[in-house]
N, C-alpha and C positions, 0 to 999 in steps of 0.2 A: 454473454455480454462481450462486446469487442472493446478494444482500447478506446476507439472513438466514442462509443456509447458511454463508456465510463467517464470520459472527459465532458460529455454532454451533461452528465448528472452532477459533477462536482467542479466547482471553480478552483482555479489555481490558488487563490487565497486560502480556501478551506484546507486544501491538501498541504499547503505550506505550513499552516498553523498546526496541523496534526503531524507534521514531519513525515509526510508520505511522499516518496520520491519515485517517480515513474519514468522508465526509459533508460536509466543508468544505474550502475552499481555504486553504492556509496558506503562510507565507513563512519558516518555521522552517528554518534551515540543516540539511542532512543528513537531511531527512525525506522520506518518500514519502507523497504525497497521493492520495486517490481520492475524487472528487467528481462530482456531476452538474451539467451546465451545458447549458441549452436542450435537455434530453432526451437528451443524450449523456454517457456516463460517461467520465471521464478519469483516467488514472494519470499522475502527474508526480513528478519527483524535484527537490528543491531542493538546490542546491550551496552551497558555502562562502560565496559572495558573493550569495546569494539568487537565483542564476541558475536559471531553470526549464527543465527538459528534459521534454518530453512523451514518455512511454514508450508509451502506447497510448490510443486513443479507440475507443469502440464501444458496443455494447449491454451492458446490465447483466451478463448471463450470461457473455459473452466476457471482459469486463474483470475481473470478480471471479474467474474461473478463472485468469487471468493473475496477479492480485494474490495469490491463494492460492499459486501456484508461487513467486512472489517471496518471500513470507513464509516458506514452507517452506524455501527455499534459505538465507535469512538465519538461520533457526533452526539448520539443519544446520551452517552455518559457525561459529556460536557454540559449538555442542556440540563441534566439532573443536578449536577454540581452547582449550576448557576441559579437554581430555583430558590 
Protein backbone atom coordinates (compact mmCIF):
# COMPACT_ATOMS: atom_id res chain seq x y z
CA UNK A 1 0.00 0.00 0.00
CA UNK A 2 1.32 3.44 -0.88
CA UNK A 3 0.91 6.65 1.09
CA UNK A 4 -1.74 7.83 -1.38
CA UNK A 5 -3.68 4.56 -1.11
CA UNK A 6 -3.56 4.87 2.69
CA UNK A 7 -5.07 8.37 2.52
CA UNK A 8 -7.74 7.08 0.13
CA UNK A 9 -8.81 4.60 2.85
CA UNK A 10 -8.76 6.94 5.86
CA UNK A 11 -10.11 10.44 6.32
CA UNK A 12 -8.10 13.13 8.03
CA UNK A 13 -10.75 13.28 10.77
CA UNK A 14 -10.34 9.60 11.66
CA UNK A 15 -6.55 9.87 11.71
CA UNK A 16 -6.70 12.99 13.85
CA UNK A 17 -9.10 11.36 16.33
CA UNK A 18 -6.70 8.40 16.65
CA UNK A 19 -3.70 10.74 16.91
CA UNK A 20 -2.05 9.26 13.83
CA UNK A 21 0.36 11.76 12.30
CA UNK A 22 1.63 11.03 8.79
CA UNK A 23 4.43 12.84 7.01
CA UNK A 24 6.21 14.44 9.95
CA UNK A 25 7.93 13.51 13.17
CA UNK A 26 6.05 14.55 16.30
CA UNK A 27 6.49 14.37 20.06
CA UNK A 28 2.81 14.46 20.99
CA UNK A 29 2.16 11.90 23.77
CA UNK A 30 0.05 8.86 22.85
CA UNK A 31 0.43 9.46 19.12
CA UNK A 32 1.51 7.22 16.26
CA UNK A 33 3.84 8.83 13.74
CA UNK A 34 4.69 7.75 10.22
CA UNK A 35 7.40 9.73 8.49
CA UNK A 36 10.24 9.42 6.02
CA UNK A 37 13.84 9.90 7.07
CA UNK A 38 16.76 9.47 4.65
CA UNK A 39 14.59 7.47 2.24
CA UNK A 40 13.34 5.06 4.92
CA UNK A 41 9.76 5.17 6.22
CA UNK A 42 9.35 4.85 9.98
CA UNK A 43 6.34 4.13 12.21
CA UNK A 44 6.85 5.19 15.81
CA UNK A 45 4.71 5.48 18.88
CA UNK A 46 5.10 8.26 21.44
CA UNK A 47 4.50 7.38 25.07
CA UNK A 48 3.24 9.37 28.03
CA UNK A 49 6.62 10.94 28.77
CA UNK A 50 7.44 11.48 25.11
CA UNK A 51 9.46 8.28 24.94
CA UNK A 52 9.72 7.00 21.38
CA UNK A 53 9.22 3.37 20.38
CA UNK A 54 10.02 2.44 16.79
CA UNK A 55 7.38 0.02 15.55
CA UNK A 56 8.74 -0.52 12.06
CA UNK A 57 11.15 0.80 9.45
CA UNK A 58 11.19 0.01 5.75
CA UNK A 59 9.96 0.80 2.28
CA UNK A 60 6.83 2.86 1.73
CA UNK A 61 4.60 -0.03 0.68
CA UNK A 62 5.54 -2.24 3.64
CA UNK A 63 5.25 0.53 6.22
CA UNK A 64 1.88 1.85 4.99
CA UNK A 65 0.47 -1.69 4.86
CA UNK A 66 1.44 -2.05 8.53
CA UNK A 67 0.08 1.40 9.42
CA UNK A 68 -3.19 0.51 7.70
CA UNK A 69 -3.47 -2.61 9.91
CA UNK A 70 -2.74 -0.55 13.03
CA UNK A 71 -5.39 2.05 12.17
CA UNK A 72 -7.93 -0.64 11.25
CA UNK A 73 -7.33 -2.30 14.63
CA UNK A 74 -7.73 0.97 16.52
CA UNK A 75 -10.99 1.72 14.70
CA UNK A 76 -12.35 -1.75 15.56
CA UNK A 77 -11.41 -1.27 19.22
CA UNK A 78 -13.30 2.02 19.34
CA UNK A 79 -16.33 0.45 17.71
CA UNK A 80 -16.36 -2.33 20.31
CA UNK A 81 -16.08 0.14 23.17
CA UNK A 82 -19.02 2.14 21.82
CA UNK A 83 -21.37 -0.86 21.56
